[in-house]
C-alpha positions as CSV (number, residue, x, y, z in Angstrom):
1,M,11.7,-26.3,5.4
2,R,12.4,-26.4,9.2
3,T,11.9,-23.3,11.2
4,D,11.9,-22.5,14.9
5,A,9.2,-20.8,16.9
6,K,11.0,-17.5,17.0
7,T,11.1,-17.3,13.2
8,T,7.5,-18.2,13.0
9,L,6.5,-15.6,15.6
10,I,8.4,-12.8,13.9
11,A,7.1,-13.6,10.5
12,S,3.5,-13.7,11.9
13,L,4.0,-10.3,13.5
14,I,5.4,-8.9,10.3
15,G,2.4,-10.3,8.3
16,S,-0.1,-9.0,10.8
17,G,1.5,-5.6,10.7
18,A,1.4,-5.5,6.9
19,G,-2.3,-6.5,6.9
20,T,-3.2,-4.0,9.6
21,A,-1.3,-1.2,7.7
22,A,-3.1,-2.1,4.5
23,W,-6.5,-1.9,6.2
24,F,-5.6,1.3,8.1
25,Y,-4.3,3.2,5.0
26,G,-6.9,1.9,2.6
27,I,-4.5,0.0,0.4
28,A,-6.8,-2.9,0.0
29,D,-9.5,-0.7,-1.4
30,R,-7.2,0.4,-4.2
31,L,-5.9,-3.1,-4.9
32,W,-9.2,-4.9,-5.1
33,P,-12.2,-2.5,-4.7
34,A,-14.8,-5.3,-5.0
35,H,-13.3,-7.4,-2.2
36,P,-11.0,-5.4,0.1
37,Q,-11.1,-8.0,2.9
38,V,-9.9,-10.7,0.6
39,A,-7.1,-8.4,-0.6
40,I,-6.0,-7.8,3.0
41,F,-6.1,-11.5,3.8
42,L,-4.0,-12.4,0.7
43,L,-1.6,-9.6,1.5
44,T,-1.2,-10.8,5.0
45,I,-0.5,-14.4,4.0
46,A,1.9,-13.3,1.3
47,S,3.9,-11.1,3.5
48,T,4.1,-13.8,6.2
49,V,5.4,-16.3,3.8
50,I,7.9,-13.9,2.3
51,A,9.1,-12.9,5.8
52,M,9.6,-16.6,6.8
53,A,11.5,-17.3,3.6
54,M,13.8,-14.2,4.0
55,W,14.4,-14.4,7.8
56,P,17.9,-15.7,8.6
57,R,17.9,-19.3,9.8
58,P,19.5,-19.9,13.2
59,A,22.9,-21.6,13.2
60,T,22.5,-25.3,13.9
61,S,25.2,-27.3,15.6
62,R,25.9,-30.7,14.2
63,R,26.0,-33.6,16.5
64,D,28.5,-36.2,15.5
């Protein structure tokens, strides 16, 4: 899967925002009370991967 830097940056920002929101609102404590930091980490990684997969790919021009 080829991506450009803009897509990677946007997906990273979305993932970081999701992880920060989960920490701020205490979502991780409800998901995995014994290990909330691991829950935040996994949530951040999962949301980053999902954002990269769903973000529209830039139109590429074919060079013939």
